[in-house]
N, C-alpha and C positions, 0 to 999 in steps of 0.2 A: 326259312330256307326250305324250298320244296314243300310248302304247306305246314312245316313244323317250326316251332319257336327255336331259338338258338339253343336253349337248354334241352329241349326235346331231341334235337338233332345230335347234340353232344352225347346225350344219354343213349341214343340209338347206336351211334358209332362205338361208344364204350362197351355197350352190351354185346355187339357183334364181335368186337375185337377180343373181348374176354372169352366169349364162346369159342372163337377161333383157336385161341391158345389152349384153353382148359379142356375143351371137348374135341374139336375137329383135329387139331394137330396132335394132341395126346393120343387119339385113336389111331392115327396113321403111324406114329412113332412106336407105340407099344405093339402094334400088329405087324410091324415090318421086320425083315431080316436084313441087316446091313452088312456090307462087305467093306472092310477097312484095311489099310496097310497094317502090318505087324512086324515086330522085331523078335528075333530068336534070342532068348536068354536061358542058357542051359538047355533044359528039355522043354521049356515052356515058350509058347508064342504069346507075346504081349501086344494086344491091339493098340493102335494109335488113338488114344482117347481124345486128343485135340481135333483129329480128323472127324471122329464121330460127333463131337459136340458141334462142329461146324456144319455137318449135315443136318443135325437137328435144328440148328439156328436157321439154316436156309429154308427148311420145310416150314417152320413157324413164320418166317418172314413172308413167304409166298402166300400162305393161307391167311395171314393177317391182312396183307395188301388186298387180297381177293375179297375178304369179308368187308373191308372198308369201302372199296369201290362198289361192291354189290349193294351195300346199305344205302349209299348215296343214290344209286340208280333206282333201287326199289322205292325209295321215298319220292324220287322224281316221277316215276311212273304212276304211283298212287295219286300224287297231286295232279298230274296231267289228266288222268282219267280217260285216256283214249283206248286203253286195252283192258280187257277183263282179266281176272286172275289166272285163268287158263293160259292166255296169251303171254302174260307177264312171266309165268313160270317157264314156259317153253323158250321164250326169248332169253331169259337169264341163264338157263341151263346151257343152251347152245353157245351163247357168247362166252361165258366164263369157262366152259369146258375147253374151248380153244385157248383162252387166255392163260389158264393154268398150265396147259401143255407147253405153251411158249415159254412160260416162266421156268418150268422144269428143264427145258432145253437150255435156257439162258444160264441157269445155275449148275448145269451139268449133272442133273439128277435123273436116274433111271428107275422106273417102277413097273409093276405089272399093269395090265390094261384097265383093271377095275379101280385103281387107286384114285386117279384124277376125277372120273365121274362121281365117285363116292364122296370126295371132298366137296365138289360142287353141290351135289345133292344134299349133303348134310347142312351146308350153309343156306341153301334155298329153303329148306324145310323149316329153318329156325327164323327166317325173316319176319313172317307175319306175327309171330308170338312176341318177339322183342319190340317190333314196331308198335304193336297195339299196347304193350305194357308202358311205353314211354309217353303215350299221348295223355296230355293233361286237360284237354278241353272237356268241360263238364257235359257237353252235348255228345261227346264221342262215347260209344258203347263198345268196350273191348269184346264182350260176348257176342254182340251182333256182328262186329267186324269179322271175327273168326268164324262164326257160323256161316256167314255169306260166302266165305272162301274155302270152307272145308271140302267141298266137292272137288275143287281144283287140285288140292293136295292129296286127296284120296286117289284121284286118278293118277297123279304123279307117282305115288307109291305103288299102286296096282300095276301100272304099266312098266315100271322100271325095277322095283325091288321084289315084288311078290310073283316072280315067274320062275319056272323050273330051270330055264336056261339063262338065268341072269348073268350078264357079262358087263354090267355097268349101266349107267343111265344114258344110253345112246339112242333110245327109241325116238326121242324128240328131234334129233338132228335133221331127219328128213321130213318131219311133219310140221315144222314150225311155219306158220303163216308168214307171208311177206310182211315185213315191218320196216318202214323207212324211219330211221331215227332222226329226230331233230337234233341240231347241234347240242351236244351234251359234253360238258367238260369231263374228261377222263381223269379219274383219281388213281387209276391203275396204269402207270406209265411203263410200257414195255421197253422203252428205250432209256429208262433211267440208268444212271451210272450204278455200277455194282457197289453194294454197301461194303465199306472197309471195316474189317474187324481187327482189333488189337489183340496181341497175345494174351494180355491180362484178362480179356473177356472169357478165355477158355481155361483159366487156371482152376485147379480143384479148390 
């Protein structure tokens, strides 16, 4: 699939999904200030922990869906070979910045302006590392693959992270070159039904 064996693709997806939960989502949750309903008990305000847990689950779901879809598309673009790494990075950033925003709206989540582009940027920067790690072809050189793409990610970091007035990874939105996508099966379904959660999922 997309130039990878079934085992390689499965490992790529697993690696990105694990990174999404353990690193990207963890960073968002630990760095955020949440507003939750609370009840008055004596002189104390007790926050609604089930509401908080649902917020965390929603964030993890959005980031995991994004990482999964992004992994499929990155593998597709690498195999297709029509775009250089600079163009791939710009395309993925612009597309998934919008997708994550739509998912936040769908799930009723509100955040500061830097959160969504940070999520997308964190995932984009991890793609080439996990992709190259799962390749099992003896002729494939992980070091060469990463070295050939280093400049594109250095530019991505320099343009969007290492600036005095950093407000998110939005510099690419107006710079992306025209790119007409061929039919590509979306694994990120913006119209999918809301995931139903059972009360037991949020019990302590």
